[in-house]
C-alpha positions in Angstrom: -17.8 -39.4 -109.5 -16.5 -39.3 -106.0 -18.7 -40.6 -103.2 -21.6 -40.5 -105.6 -21.2 -36.9 -106.6 -19.8 -35.4 -109.8 -16.4 -33.9 -109.4 -16.2 -32.2 -112.8 -18.3 -31.9 -115.8 -18.3 -29.7 -118.9 -19.5 -29.1 -122.3 -17.6 -27.4 -125.1 -17.5 -27.0 -128.8 -15.1 -29.4 -130.5 -11.9 -27.8 -131.9 -12.4 -29.4 -135.3 -15.1 -31.0 -137.4 -15.5 -34.7 -136.7 -16.2 -37.0 -139.6 -17.9 -39.7 -137.5 -19.5 -40.2 -134.1 -16.6 -42.3 -133.0 -14.1 -39.6 -133.8 -16.2 -37.0 -131.9 -16.4 -39.4 -128.9 -12.6 -40.1 -129.1 -11.8 -36.4 -129.1 -14.2 -35.9 -126.1 -12.5 -38.9 -124.4 -9.1 -37.2 -124.9 -10.4 -34.0 -123.2 -11.9 -36.1 -120.4 -8.6 -37.9 -119.8 -6.7 -34.6 -119.6 -9.2 -33.2 -117.0 -9.4 -36.5 -115.2 -5.6 -36.8 -114.8 -5.4 -33.4 -113.3 -8.2 -34.2 -110.8 -6.7 -37.6 -110.1 -3.2 -36.1 -109.3 -4.9 -33.6 -106.9 -6.8 -36.4 -105.1 -3.7 -38.6 -104.9 -1.8 -35.7 -103.2 -4.6 -35.2 -100.7 -4.8 -38.9 -100.0 -1.0 -39.2 -99.6 -1.2 -36.4 -97.0 -3.7 -38.6 -95.1 -1.4 -41.7 -95.6 -4.0 -43.4 -97.8 -3.8 -44.8 -101.3 -5.4 -42.7 -104.0 -8.2 -44.1 -106.2 -7.6 -45.4 -109.7 -8.6 -43.2 -112.6 -11.6 -44.9 -114.3 -13.3 -43.4 -117.3 -16.6 -44.8 -118.4 -17.3 -44.6 -122.2 -20.5 -45.5 -124.0 -19.0 -45.8 -127.5 -17.4 -49.2 -128.1 -15.7 -48.2 -131.3 -14.0 -45.4 -129.4 -12.8 -47.9 -126.8 -11.5 -50.2 -129.5 -9.6 -47.3 -131.2 -8.0 -46.6 -127.9 -6.8 -50.1 -127.4 -5.7 -50.8 -131.0 -2.4 -49.0 -131.8 -2.9 -49.7 -135.6 -4.1 -46.7 -137.5 -6.7 -48.5 -139.6 -9.0 -46.8 -142.1 -11.6 -45.6 -139.6 -9.2 -43.8 -137.4 -6.3 -42.7 -139.7 -7.7 -39.2 -140.1 -7.9 -38.5 -136.3 -5.3 -35.9 -135.3 -2.3 -37.5 -133.6 -2.6 -35.2 -130.6 -5.6 -37.1 -129.4 -3.8 -40.5 -129.3 -2.2 -39.8 -126.0 -5.1 -41.9 -124.6 -3.5 -45.0 -126.0 -0.3 -44.4 -123.9 -2.3 -43.6 -120.8 -4.2 -46.9 -121.1 -1.1 -48.9 -122.0 0.7 -47.6 -118.9 -2.3 -48.4 -116.7 -2.7 -44.8 -115.6 -6.2 -44.7 -117.0 -8.8 -47.5 -117.0 -11.5 -47.5 -119.6 -14.8 -49.2 -119.0 -17.8 -49.6 -121.3 -21.0 -48.1 -119.8 -24.4 -48.4 -121.4 -25.8 -45.0 -122.6 -29.0 -45.6 -120.7 -27.2 -45.6 -117.3 -24.8 -42.7 -117.9 -25.7 -39.8 -115.6 -23.8 -37.3 -117.7 -25.9 -38.0 -120.8 -28.9 -36.6 -119.1 -27.5 -33.2 -119.8 -27.3 -33.9 -123.5 -30.7 -35.5 -124.1 -34.0 -33.7 -124.5 -36.4 -33.7 -121.6 -39.4 -36.1 -122.1 
């Protein structure tokens, strides 16, 4: 979100079968971080041209297990089967390039596109 408007959104089929909801969320988070970093770099370049500091890259996630997997470098039983290519998120968070924040599912604007209309 930038100035209250979505900058990017997407929906795509996962490249592999997920064995749990947390794994599916972790893979989706990996893809979101990749897209977010590209957009973040672009915004920082624009802001630098205007002699202003760029915003921090904040990603809001509604799955607490996914956030815990990101912050815990130990490959415990629940995450040992996740392909290593998705663990770049851990490095991004550790370096401070990406901030993760828990966000209740009920207040997530993006989830409105995945839930049935009532």
